[in-house]
C-alpha positions as a printed NumPy array, in Angstrom:
array([[-10.257,  -6.427, -29.619],
       [ -7.811,  -3.674, -30.512],
       [ -4.564,  -3.065, -28.665],
       [ -5.889,   0.206, -27.286],
       [ -9.03 ,  -1.459, -25.884],
       [ -6.932,  -4.214, -24.352],
       [ -4.588,  -1.658, -22.746],
       [ -7.63 ,   0.249, -21.431],
       [ -9.028,  -2.981, -20.   ],
       [ -5.853,  -3.76 , -18.041],
       [ -5.603,  -0.138, -16.841],
       [ -9.257,  -0.215, -15.753],
       [ -8.638,  -3.489, -13.987],
       [ -5.626,  -1.969, -12.236],
       [ -7.655,   0.979, -11.011],
       [-10.439,  -1.282,  -9.691],
       [ -8.045,  -3.827,  -8.169],
       [ -6.027,  -1.064,  -6.522],
       [ -9.079,   0.531,  -4.962],
       [-10.582,  -2.748,  -3.717],
       [ -7.288,  -4.137,  -2.427],
       [ -6.481,  -0.787,  -0.792],
       [ -9.839,  -0.763,   1.056],
       [ -9.39 ,  -4.336,   2.283],
       [ -5.777,  -3.728,   3.282],
       [ -6.767,  -0.524,   5.104],
       [ -9.093,  -2.548,   7.335],
       [ -6.361,  -5.17 ,   7.818],
       [ -3.753,  -2.515,   8.668],
       [ -6.144,  -0.957,  11.195],
       [ -6.52 ,  -4.378,  12.852],
       [ -2.817,  -5.345,  12.789],
       [ -1.003,  -2.119,  13.608],
       [ -0.246,  -1.403,  17.297],
       [ -1.051,   2.041,  18.635],
       [  0.847,   4.317,  20.964],
       [ -1.051,   4.915,  24.22 ],
       [ -1.984,   8.545,  24.905],
       [ -2.817,   9.958,  28.346],
       [ -5.645,  12.489,  28.524],
       [ -6.293,  14.436,  31.697],
       [ -8.214,  17.674,  31.598],
       [ -6.484,  19.857,  28.983],
       [ -3.277,  17.797,  29.014],
       [ -2.598,  15.295,  26.224],
       [  0.684,  13.408,  26.073],
       [  2.022,  10.04 ,  25.025],
       [  1.964,   7.685,  28.006],
       [  5.595,   6.849,  27.559],
       [  7.176,   7.877,  24.305],
       [  7.171,   4.665,  22.278],
       [  8.777,   5.146,  18.879],
       [  8.548,   1.395,  18.332],
       [  4.72 ,   1.765,  18.244],
       [  4.955,   4.202,  15.384],
       [  7.598,   2.079,  13.674],
       [  5.454,  -1.09 ,  14.017],
       [  2.505,   0.688,  12.34 ],
       [  4.837,   1.746,   9.511],
       [  6.175,  -1.78 ,   9.16 ],
       [  2.672,  -3.216,   9.015],
       [  1.658,  -0.723,   6.355],
       [  4.819,  -1.408,   4.339],
       [  4.501,  -5.166,   4.576],
       [  0.913,  -5.026,   3.33 ],
       [  2.006,  -2.739,   0.474],
       [  4.745,  -5.169,  -0.569],
       [  2.322,  -8.102,  -0.662],
       [ -0.295,  -6.048,  -2.544],
       [  2.296,  -4.806,  -5.033],
       [  3.342,  -8.33 ,  -5.854],
       [ -0.09 ,  -9.899,  -6.032],
       [ -1.866,  -7.129,  -7.943],
       [  0.978,  -6.716, -10.444],
       [  1.213, -10.476, -11.094],
       [ -2.555, -10.559, -11.558],
       [ -2.391,  -7.698, -14.063],
       [  0.514,  -9.349, -15.88 ],
       [ -1.481, -12.552, -16.208],
       [ -4.161, -10.487, -17.959],
       [ -1.833,  -8.928, -20.518],
       [  1.626, -10.453, -20.325],
       [  2.364,  -9.478, -23.942],
       [  1.865,  -5.733, -23.113],
       [  4.149,  -5.077, -20.154],
       [  4.029,  -1.323, -20.676],
       [  0.26 ,  -1.401, -20.163],
       [  0.773,  -3.67 , -17.187],
       [  3.307,  -1.218, -15.763],
       [  0.956,   1.734, -16.138],
       [ -1.914,  -0.253, -14.635],
       [  0.249,  -1.521, -11.757],
       [  1.555,   1.996, -10.966],
       [ -1.995,   3.377, -10.963],
       [ -3.125,   0.429,  -8.836],
       [ -0.26 ,   1.154,  -6.438],
       [ -0.965,   4.843,  -6.165],
       [ -4.728,   4.402,  -5.72 ],
       [ -4.356,   1.374,  -3.456],
       [ -1.827,   3.085,  -1.202],
       [ -4.036,   6.13 ,  -0.836],
       [ -7.174,   4.07 ,  -0.159],
       [ -5.308,   1.811,   2.338],
       [ -4.026,   4.904,   4.197],
       [ -7.409,   6.65 ,   4.094],
       [ -9.412,   3.647,   5.338],
       [ -6.886,   2.707,   8.002],
       [ -6.463,   6.214,   9.393],
       [-10.226,   6.822,   9.432],
       [-10.929,   3.546,  11.23 ],
       [ -7.981,   4.174,  13.596],
       [ -8.813,   7.806,  14.308],
       [ -9.213,   9.069,  17.854],
       [-11.11 ,  12.264,  18.738],
       [ -8.513,  13.71 ,  21.104],
       [-10.119,  17.144,  20.971],
       [-13.408,  15.587,  22.1  ],
       [-11.697,  13.951,  25.059],
       [ -9.892,  17.073,  26.241],
       [-11.66 ,  18.705,  29.135],
       [-14.266,  15.944,  29.464],
       [-12.599,  14.211,  32.343],
       [-10.741,  15.272,  35.481],
       [ -9.272,  11.812,  35.944],
       [ -6.456,  10.496,  33.825],
       [ -7.537,   8.189,  31.035],
       [ -5.353,   6.261,  28.568],
       [ -6.539,   5.794,  25.029],
       [ -4.954,   4.233,  21.947],
       [ -3.485,   6.967,  19.817],
       [ -4.552,   7.532,  16.227],
       [ -3.218,   5.268,  13.519],
       [ -0.745,   7.111,  11.302],
       [  2.089,   6.515,   8.868],
       [  5.111,   8.355,  10.159],
       [  7.566,   7.147,   7.51 ],
       [  6.816,   8.935,   4.175],
       [  8.714,   6.294,   2.218],
       [  5.998,   3.777,   3.039],
       [  3.721,   5.521,   0.559],
       [  5.908,   4.56 ,  -2.429],
       [  6.454,   0.915,  -1.551],
       [  3.456,  -0.53 ,  -3.468],
       [  4.259,   1.333,  -6.744],
       [  7.976,   0.537,  -6.305],
       [  7.308,  -3.178,  -5.881],
       [  4.995,  -3.064,  -8.906],
       [  7.715,  -1.436, -11.03 ],
       [ 10.329,  -3.973,  -9.856],
       [  7.973,  -6.847, -10.568],
       [  7.247,  -5.634, -14.139],
       [ 10.998,  -5.06 , -14.683],
       [ 11.774,  -8.61 , -13.574],
       [  9.035,  -9.991, -15.837],
       [ 10.45 ,  -8.006, -18.786],
       [ 13.954,  -9.252, -18.004],
       [ 12.679, -12.826, -17.839],
       [ 10.921, -12.43 , -21.2  ],
       [ 14.069, -10.949, -22.734],
       [ 16.266, -13.76 , -21.451],
       [ 13.721, -16.34 , -22.637],
       [ 13.687, -14.809, -26.151],
       [ 17.464, -14.616, -26.174],
       [ 17.819, -18.312, -25.292],
       [ 15.303, -19.445, -27.864],
       [ 16.715, -17.34 , -30.698],
       [ 18.95 , -19.257, -33.104],
       [ 22.622, -18.287, -32.864],
       [ 23.721, -15.81 , -35.483],
       [ 26.813, -16.603, -37.517],
       [ 28.524, -13.623, -39.06 ]])
């Protein structure tokens, strides 16, 4: 198998692993993340009590899942093609970008709330869980960042291993 085909295989695996892991983690994020209660009464919609910790907890859950996915997927890709860390890096970054998007998409769709549909449907006050969102934009780069750090550490480990095993040069 040529080097180009092997690189294509690891990149293809990264795309598939990123999409599948992102979908599974989107469901998990939807289940784990707390929601901010929203009060709906007539045409009035407002947070029950402003709870920034609810938004923060959803961001933390998203970020923690991205860290774990970044590590596991990147290590899995590196086990496929350890000798080609550039290909692994490209595959891991693609997996991270695709996986993050899919995780966000699945989680926000499952955790969506039709607030507009609730407005005006009731005269009494009802409390619903607010929609699931990511309010911290930096959370979207965590998976690719962890992937890049993991590949960098693997390359550093390989370099140190080669350096130790090389015979000393005498000039």
